[in-house]
LUMGU-814640 format. One record per residue: residue number from 1; x, y, z of N, C-alpha, C in turn. Coordinates in steps of 0.05 Angstrom, whole numbers, plus 5000, padded with zeros to 4 digits. Each point is the difference from the previous one (the first is absolute). Last residue first. Example, Ala and Ser with C-alpha at 12.3 -4.5 7.8 and 13.67 -1.06 7.14 Angstrom:
[node 2,[5257,4955,5142],[5016,5024,5001],[4985,5022,5014]];
[node 1,[5006,4885,4999],[4982,5024,5000],[5018,5024,5000]];
This chain:
[node 244,[7766,4167,2021],[5005,4978,4966],[4974,5012,5007]];
[node 243,[5053,5066,5066],[4979,4976,4991],[5005,4998,4971]];
[node 242,[5059,5047,5023],[4991,4996,5021],[4984,4991,5008]];
[node 241,[5082,5012,4917],[4968,5011,5011],[4991,4987,5020]];
[node 240,[5075,5014,4910],[5002,4991,5020],[4974,5016,5014]];
[node 239,[5039,4953,4914],[4991,5016,5008],[4990,4990,5034]];
[node 238,[5069,4981,4906],[4997,4989,5031],[4982,5020,5013]];
[node 237,[5018,5002,4896],[5012,5010,5016],[4983,4999,5031]];
[node 236,[4956,4989,4902],[5054,5003,5002],[5003,4987,5030]];
[node 235,[4892,4987,4958],[5022,5014,5015],[5016,4999,4997]];
[node 234,[4918,5009,4932],[5026,4967,5024],[5012,5025,5007]];
[node 233,[4889,5009,4967],[5030,5005,5001],[5032,4986,5011]];
[node 232,[4876,5014,4967],[5029,4977,5000],[5011,5016,5002]];
[node 231,[4901,5050,4990],[5018,4989,4992],[5025,4973,5016]];
[node 230,[4889,5014,4981],[5028,5009,5008],[5015,4988,4990]];
[node 229,[4878,5009,5008],[5033,5001,4976],[5027,5007,5020]];
[node 228,[4907,4970,5033],[4995,4990,4973],[5016,5017,4983]];
[node 227,[4985,4957,5098],[5010,5018,4985],[5001,5003,4992]];
[node 226,[4964,4971,5111],[4993,5007,4968],[5018,5009,4971]];
[node 225,[5027,4944,5105],[4988,5030,4976],[5002,5000,4980]];
[node 224,[5002,4912,5063],[5012,5023,4983],[4988,5021,4998]];
[node 223,[4964,4916,5048],[5003,5031,5021],[5015,5016,4981]];
[node 222,[4996,4908,4971],[4995,4999,5017],[5004,5023,5021]];
[node 221,[5017,4977,4911],[4969,5001,5002],[4993,5001,5031]];
[node 220,[5094,5037,4971],[4989,4988,4996],[4963,4995,4998]];
[node 219,[5089,5049,5035],[4984,4992,5022],[4976,4972,4988]];
[node 218,[5063,5062,4960],[5000,5024,5023],[4971,4982,5023]];
[node 217,[5048,4957,4923],[5007,5013,5008],[5002,5015,5031]];
[node 216,[4938,4976,4920],[5016,4974,5015],[5010,5007,5018]];
[node 215,[4977,5077,4953],[4979,4986,5015],[5008,4968,5014]];
[node 214,[5062,5049,4945],[4993,5015,5023],[4983,4995,5007]];
[node 213,[5011,4951,4931],[5015,4990,5004],[4992,5039,5040]];
[node 212,[4958,5007,4925],[4989,4980,5023],[5015,4989,5009]];
[node 211,[5021,5083,4957],[4980,4995,5019],[4983,4968,5010]];
[node 210,[5062,5018,4941],[5012,5001,5016],[4982,5004,5015]];
[node 209,[4969,4991,4920],[5012,4960,5005],[5008,5013,5028]];
[node 208,[4975,5086,4954],[4977,4975,5013],[4997,4965,5011]];
[node 207,[5066,5080,4965],[4987,5003,5028],[4976,4974,5001]];
[node 206,[5028,4985,4927],[5030,4997,5019],[4991,5010,5012]];
[node 205,[4937,5010,4930],[5005,4980,5014],[5024,4987,5023]];
[node 204,[5004,5100,4965],[4977,4981,5006],[4994,4985,5015]];
[node 203,[5075,5012,4935],[4995,5007,5026],[4977,5001,5021]];
[node 202,[4992,4974,4920],[5014,4989,5003],[5006,5007,5028]];
[node 201,[4954,5047,4941],[4986,4990,5010],[5013,4968,5020]];
[node 200,[5050,5084,4962],[4965,5003,5015],[4998,4983,4999]];
[node 199,[5075,4995,4939],[4999,4992,5037],[4984,5006,5013]];
[node 198,[4992,5024,4904],[5010,4969,4999],[5002,4990,5028]];
[node 197,[5023,5100,4979],[4959,4979,5015],[5000,4986,4992]];
[node 196,[5075,5062,4989],[5000,4956,5011],[4974,5002,5012]];
[node 195,[5020,5095,4973],[5024,4986,4982],[4984,4964,5002]];
[node 194,[4951,5058,5051],[5001,4999,4986],[5008,4989,4977]];
[node 193,[4987,5028,5098],[5026,4986,4986],[4990,4989,4969]];
[node 192,[4944,5031,5071],[5010,5020,4986],[5031,4989,4982]];
[node 191,[4938,4956,5050],[4987,5001,4979],[5004,5019,4989]];
[node 190,[5039,4970,5091],[4998,4978,4970],[4998,5003,4971]];
[node 189,[4972,5062,5076],[5027,4991,4989],[5009,4987,4979]];
[node 188,[4914,4991,5045],[4998,5030,4978],[5038,5007,4987]];
[node 187,[4978,4919,5066],[4991,4999,4969],[4999,5021,4987]];
[node 186,[5036,5012,5081],[5021,4992,4990],[4982,4981,4970]];
[node 185,[4943,5048,5062],[5023,5013,4996],[5019,4987,4987]];
[node 184,[4919,4961,5040],[4995,5015,4968],[5015,5013,4987]];
[node 183,[5032,4946,5078],[4987,4984,4966],[4994,5025,4983]];
[node 182,[5007,5008,5092],[5009,5020,4987],[5007,4981,4982]];
[node 181,[4967,4950,5067],[4996,5029,5006],[5012,5019,4976]];
[node 180,[5026,4914,5000],[4971,4997,4996],[4991,5032,4999]];
[node 179,[5091,4945,5021],[4992,5033,4981],[4969,5005,4990]];
[node 178,[5066,4937,5074],[4983,4996,4992],[4988,5035,4987]];
[node 177,[5092,4932,5017],[4990,5029,5002],[4970,4997,4990]];
[node 176,[5083,4925,5023],[4975,5019,4980],[4990,5014,5017]];
[node 175,[5102,4945,5011],[4976,5025,5012],[4974,5005,4975]];
[node 174,[5072,4935,4984],[4995,5001,5025],[4987,5008,5021]];
[node 173,[5028,4966,4891],[4990,5015,5012],[4995,4982,5038]];
[node 172,[5068,4982,4912],[4997,4994,5020],[4978,5015,5010]];
[node 171,[5047,4988,4912],[4995,5014,5017],[4981,4992,5021]];
[node 170,[5058,4960,4912],[5011,4998,5028],[4985,5026,5030]];
[node 169,[4985,4991,4889],[5016,5024,5015],[5017,4985,5034]];
[node 168,[4942,4957,4931],[5021,5004,4988],[5030,5011,5017]];
[node 167,[4893,4988,5029],[5009,4970,4996],[5031,5006,4986]];
[node 166,[4939,5082,5004],[5018,4995,5024],[5014,4974,4996]];
[node 165,[4977,5072,4929],[4990,4970,5002],[5025,4988,5031]];
[node 164,[4989,5096,4987],[4976,5000,4983],[4994,4958,5001]];
[node 163,[5037,5047,5084],[5017,5007,4972],[4975,4985,4993]];
[node 162,[4988,5052,5094],[4996,4975,4990],[5011,4999,4973]];
[node 161,[5041,5052,5068],[4980,5008,5004],[4990,4971,4982]];
[node 160,[5076,5022,5085],[5004,4991,4973],[4968,5006,4991]];
[node 159,[5043,5048,5080],[4976,4984,4993],[5003,4992,4972]];
[node 158,[5068,5042,5079],[4991,5002,4980],[4978,4978,4976]];
[node 157,[5025,5050,5110],[4992,4980,4986],[5008,5021,4964]];
[node 156,[5046,5057,5073],[4975,4985,4985],[5001,4984,4993]];
[node 155,[5067,5034,5056],[4995,4986,4989],[4971,4986,4996]];
[node 154,[5053,5092,5003],[5003,5000,5031],[5001,4961,4976]];
[node 153,[5044,5092,4955],[4976,4985,5014],[5000,4977,5010]];
[node 152,[5058,5099,5004],[4993,4971,4997],[4978,4998,4999]];
[node 151,[5024,5104,5003],[4988,4969,5011],[4999,4974,4983]];
[node 150,[5089,5067,4997],[4968,5004,4983],[4986,4980,5015]];
[node 149,[5092,5014,5007],[4980,5024,5021],[4974,4996,4995]];
[node 148,[5077,4953,4937],[5005,4997,5036],[4976,5037,5000]];
[node 147,[5004,4939,4908],[5005,5020,5011],[4986,5003,5029]];
[node 146,[5019,4914,4997],[4995,5006,4965],[4987,5038,5018]];
[node 145,[5032,4942,5069],[5033,5010,4983],[4975,5010,4974]];
[node 144,[4954,4948,5058],[5002,5021,5007],[5016,5025,4986]];
[node 143,[4926,4931,4970],[5038,5011,4994],[5001,5008,5014]];
[node 142,[4913,4981,4970],[5003,4979,5020],[5032,5013,5009]];
[node 141,[4972,5006,4912],[4992,5018,5010],[5002,4996,5036]];
[node 140,[5034,4931,4941],[5019,5027,4998],[4981,5032,5018]];
[node 139,[4946,4915,4987],[5031,4993,5022],[5009,5021,4995]];
[node 138,[4927,5011,4950],[4984,4994,5027],[5032,4996,5010]];
[node 137,[5012,4995,4920],[5004,5030,5000],[4986,5008,5026]];
[node 136,[5016,4897,4967],[5018,5021,4996],[4996,5027,5022]];
[node 135,[4926,4944,4975],[5011,5000,5033],[5035,5002,4998]];
[node 134,[4942,5031,4923],[4977,5009,5033],[5026,4995,5020]];
[node 133,[5022,4976,4911],[5014,5016,5008],[4990,5008,5017]];
[node 132,[4977,4926,4974],[5026,5001,5021],[5014,5026,4998]];
[node 131,[4914,4982,4964],[4994,5000,5019],[5042,4998,5015]];
[node 130,[4979,5019,4910],[4987,5025,5017],[5002,4989,5036]];
[node 129,[5027,4944,4929],[5008,5001,4999],[4988,5039,5033]];
[node 128,[4960,4926,4959],[5009,5003,5030],[5014,5007,5002]];
[node 127,[4942,5018,4933],[4997,4999,5020],[5021,4996,5020]];
[node 126,[5021,5010,4922],[5000,5018,5003],[4988,4999,5034]];
[node 125,[5002,4931,4948],[5022,5002,5004],[4999,5017,5016]];
[node 124,[4925,4946,4955],[5009,5021,5005],[5022,5016,5023]];
[node 123,[4980,4905,4977],[4984,5002,4987],[5001,5042,4989]];
[node 122,[5039,4938,5074],[5009,4993,4981],[4987,5018,4974]];
[node 121,[5008,5023,5100],[4973,4994,4964],[5022,5004,4984]];
[node 120,[5012,5004,5126],[5009,4986,4979],[4978,4998,4975]];
[node 119,[4992,5040,5083],[5027,5008,5005],[5011,4977,4969]];
[node 118,[4912,5063,5010],[5010,4976,5008],[5027,4998,5005]];
[node 117,[4961,5104,5001],[4991,4970,4980],[5015,4974,5015]];
[node 116,[4970,5095,5064],[5012,4994,4975],[4999,4971,4993]];
[node 115,[4976,5068,5097],[4991,4979,4965],[5022,5005,4985]];
[node 114,[5003,5041,5104],[5015,4999,4972],[4990,4978,4991]];
[node 113,[4977,5045,5103],[5006,4980,4974],[5005,5011,4979]];
[node 112,[5007,5062,5061],[4990,4990,5024],[5007,4973,4992]];
[node 111,[5045,5085,4953],[4975,4975,4997],[5009,4985,5028]];
[node 110,[5045,5083,4971],[5000,4999,5024],[4976,4972,5000]];
[node 109,[5028,5075,4924],[4976,4982,5018],[4995,4998,5026]];
[node 108,[5078,5030,4954],[4997,5025,5009],[4976,4992,5015]];
[node 107,[5057,4932,4980],[5003,5020,5025],[4980,5025,4994]];
[node 106,[4991,4945,4934],[4992,4981,5015],[5010,5009,5024]];
[node 105,[5025,5044,4918],[4971,4999,5004],[5000,4990,5029]];
[node 104,[5082,5001,4971],[4984,5030,5007],[4970,5003,5014]];
[node 103,[5049,4916,4968],[5006,5003,5023],[4992,5031,5004]];
[node 102,[4989,4986,4906],[4984,4986,5016],[5005,4997,5041]];
[node 101,[5055,5053,4930],[4975,5005,5000],[4980,4988,5022]];
[node 100,[5094,4950,4992],[4993,5029,5023],[4963,5020,5006]];
[node 99,[5026,4929,4925],[4988,4988,5033],[5000,5029,5016]];
[node 98,[5019,5025,4919],[4976,4991,4991],[4989,4989,5023]];
[node 97,[5097,5016,4986],[4994,5028,5008],[4966,4990,5002]];
[node 96,[5053,4936,4979],[4993,5002,5031],[4992,5018,5001]];
[node 95,[4959,4965,4910],[5023,5002,5015],[5007,4997,5033]];
[node 94,[4925,4950,4947],[5010,5009,5010],[5025,5009,5005]];
[node 93,[4917,4949,4936],[5038,5004,5011],[4997,5030,5007]];
[node 92,[4922,4921,4940],[5008,5025,5018],[5033,5000,5016]];
[node 91,[4968,4966,4903],[4994,4998,5028],[5012,5025,5002]];
[node 90,[4942,4997,4988],[5006,4978,4980],[5031,5006,4985]];
[node 89,[4961,5070,5046],[4989,4979,5000],[5005,4984,4976]];
[node 88,[5022,5112,5056],[5007,4988,4973],[4979,4966,5009]];
[node 87,[4999,5080,5050],[5034,4987,4999],[5007,4979,4974]];
[node 86,[4938,5077,5052],[5004,4990,4977],[5022,4993,4993]];
[node 85,[4951,5020,5085],[5026,5011,5003],[5006,4993,4963]];
[node 84,[4908,5027,5064],[5010,4990,4974],[5029,5002,4995]];
[node 83,[4936,5012,5089],[5008,4993,4986],[5014,4988,4981]];
[node 82,[4923,5032,5061],[5000,4982,4979],[5025,5004,4997]];
[node 81,[4935,5034,5093],[5024,4988,4978],[5012,4987,4982]];
[node 80,[4924,4988,5048],[5000,5025,5019],[5025,5023,4979]];
[node 79,[4922,4921,4975],[5023,5009,5005],[5007,5018,5011]];
[node 78,[4914,4955,4977],[5010,5019,5035],[5030,5011,4991]];
[node 77,[4939,4954,4932],[5000,4975,5030],[5017,5022,5027]];
[node 76,[4977,5044,4911],[4977,4975,5004],[5008,4988,5019]];
[node 75,[5072,5052,4966],[4971,5014,5015],[4986,4989,5007]];
[node 74,[5061,4954,4943],[5008,5010,5037],[4988,5012,5011]];
[node 73,[4979,4979,4917],[4997,4976,5015],[5010,5005,5033]];
[node 72,[5015,5059,4923],[4974,5001,5000],[4982,4980,5022]];
[node 71,[5094,5012,4980],[4986,5023,5020],[4978,5002,5009]];
[node 70,[5035,4930,4932],[5010,5003,5040],[5005,5020,5004]];
[node 69,[4966,5008,4912],[4982,4965,5009],[5016,5009,5035]];
[node 68,[5054,5062,4951],[4972,5014,4995],[4986,4961,5025]];
[node 67,[5073,4985,4957],[5001,5018,5032],[4976,5009,5004]];
[node 66,[5003,4951,4936],[5008,4984,5014],[5009,5027,5025]];
[node 65,[4988,5033,4923],[4976,4987,4994],[4998,4984,5023]];
[node 64,[5090,5055,4978],[4970,5007,5010],[4974,4993,5009]];
[node 63,[5073,4937,4956],[5006,5015,5040],[4976,5017,5006]];
[node 62,[4989,4979,4905],[4998,4985,5010],[5007,4991,5040]];
[node 61,[5032,5066,4938],[4966,5004,4997],[4993,4981,5020]];
[node 60,[5083,5002,4970],[4987,5019,5020],[4976,5003,5006]];
[node 59,[5035,4939,4945],[5014,4992,5017],[4991,5021,5029]];
[node 58,[4941,4992,4894],[5027,4993,5029],[5005,4996,5022]];
[node 57,[4922,4992,4906],[5007,5000,5024],[5034,5002,5011]];
[node 56,[4942,4983,4908],[5024,5025,5015],[4994,5011,5026]];
[node 55,[4922,4919,4992],[5019,5014,4969],[5006,5035,5004]];
[node 54,[4974,4906,5079],[4987,5036,4988],[5027,5015,4967]];
[node 53,[5016,4925,5061],[4992,4994,4980],[4978,5019,4987]];
[node 52,[5046,5011,5079],[5025,4993,4985],[4995,4999,4978]];
[node 51,[4939,4997,5080],[5016,5028,4995],[5002,4999,4971]];
[node 50,[4998,4919,5047],[4969,5008,4985],[4998,5033,4992]];
[node 49,[5073,4954,5050],[4996,4989,4961],[4971,5017,4996]];
[node 48,[5057,5013,5087],[4985,5008,4984],[5003,5008,4973]];
[node 47,[5050,4960,5067],[4977,4992,5016],[4983,5020,4985]];
[node 46,[5100,5007,4972],[4984,4964,5003],[4974,4995,5008]];
[node 45,[5056,5093,4991],[5002,4979,4982],[4981,4967,5002]];
[node 44,[4994,5065,5056],[4987,5024,4979],[5007,4973,4983]];
[node 43,[4996,5008,5096],[4997,4979,4984],[4987,5003,4971]];
[node 42,[5034,5075,5071],[4977,4991,4990],[4992,4975,4989]];
[node 41,[5077,5011,5080],[4992,5000,4969],[4969,5005,4993]];
[node 40,[5036,4993,5083],[5020,5002,5006],[4991,5011,4966]];
[node 39,[4933,5027,5075],[5017,4977,4977],[5015,5006,4993]];
[node 38,[4953,5011,5097],[5023,5006,4979],[4998,4978,4983]];
[node 37,[4919,5036,5082],[5015,4978,4979],[5035,5025,4980]];
[node 36,[4950,5020,5099],[5006,5005,4976],[5006,4969,4987]];
[node 35,[4931,5027,5079],[5013,4982,4982],[5019,5019,4969]];
[node 34,[4955,5024,5121],[5012,5005,4973],[5019,4985,4979]];
[node 33,[4908,4977,5072],[5029,4990,5003],[5006,5035,4970]];
[node 32,[4920,4977,5048],[5014,5025,5004],[5025,4997,4988]];
[node 31,[4924,4934,4986],[5011,5010,5024],[5012,5017,5009]];
[node 30,[4979,4996,4923],[4969,4991,5006],[5013,5012,5035]];
[node 29,[5066,4954,4935],[4994,5036,4987],[4987,5006,5031]];
[node 28,[5009,4915,4978],[5014,5016,5040],[5005,5037,4979]];
[node 27,[4953,4946,4959],[4985,4989,5018],[5017,5015,5024]];
[node 26,[5021,5007,4907],[4979,5015,5004],[4989,4999,5022]];
[node 25,[5084,4959,4973],[5000,5024,5006],[4974,5006,5007]];
[node 24,[5000,4911,4988],[5007,5002,5025],[5004,5048,5005]];
[node 23,[4965,4962,4915],[4977,4990,5019],[5011,5008,5035]];
[node 22,[5057,4991,4919],[4979,5030,4995],[4986,4997,5024]];
[node 21,[5072,4947,4972],[4996,5003,5028],[4979,5026,5007]];
[node 20,[5022,4942,4910],[5009,4978,5025],[4995,5016,5027]];
[node 19,[4973,5052,4918],[4991,4964,5001],[5014,4983,5016]];
[node 18,[5026,5098,4994],[4961,4994,4992],[4999,4968,5009]];
[node 17,[5097,5035,4997],[4986,4996,5022],[4977,5004,5001]];
[node 16,[5051,4997,4917],[4990,4966,5017],[4988,5001,5038]];
[node 15,[5012,5065,4916],[4976,4991,5007],[4991,4970,5012]];
[node 14,[5092,5062,4967],[4981,5013,5019],[4963,4982,4998]];
[node 13,[5099,4955,5017],[4994,5008,4982],[4970,5015,5003]];
[node 12,[5053,4964,5075],[5014,4999,4959],[4993,5013,4974]];
[node 11,[4985,5015,5117],[4985,4993,4972],[5021,4993,4978]];
[node 10,[4991,5020,5118],[5013,4999,4975],[4992,4974,4974]];
[node 9,[4957,5064,5095],[5002,4984,4982],[5017,5000,4970]];
[node 8,[4976,5030,5113],[5016,5004,4969],[5002,4973,4988]];
[node 7,[4956,5073,5099],[5000,4969,4978],[5011,4989,4974]];
[node 6,[4970,5061,5111],[5013,4993,4970],[5002,4984,4994]];
[node 5,[4962,5053,5086],[5008,4975,4992],[4999,5013,4975]];
[node 4,[5035,5061,5064],[4991,4993,4983],[4988,4972,4988]];
[node 3,[5066,5031,5063],[4969,5001,5011],[4984,4995,4988]];
[node 2,[5097,4947,4967],[4985,5038,5006],[4981,4993,5018]];
[node 1,[5082,4949,5016],[4982,4998,4978],[4974,5024,5008]];
């Protein structure tokens, strides 16, 4: 594990990291973490309806707009490095070479923890595919026989951030993070995603709802911590702790 505190987000599309874990990014950046965000695609085909409704719009212009939005949002959140792979979306598909490029990023970052999508998403299979890729590439990055001589990955936790319709995804959060101190940064990043303005207030309400869950699980009305905005995550692997 690197002496520098690091984290890695693997995002299917250019906006996903903003809605779903922007608070975690900003909070850990303030803690001194170097947070790398890897966007597998710009979401140019399936998540840019507002842009496509403009007369004369082209694929290159949509990609450029989405890249610019992601870069502005990353800056607002304090992202250390934004890596855009431009692999296409709807459907998102990676070759073996693409996966090895993801492994290269994982080994370079040596993250203390990783974040990606839910295991299942029938509304957007790009999302669950991205998590399949994250798990596969995490495994490869741990293999001593993959490019021997390189520093192998340890065993970072993979947290699954909240999908859009949780009831349909089988997503069950076991970790709630108070993002109240950095909410202004997340909201600023949200407003950078102009191509999906219809989601701005939706994800504000999600954060407020998760704050209620944070308070309930931190002690409720009997000494529970106050919280106005929070994010929920589901951990994939067992966690080792010295005390609960």
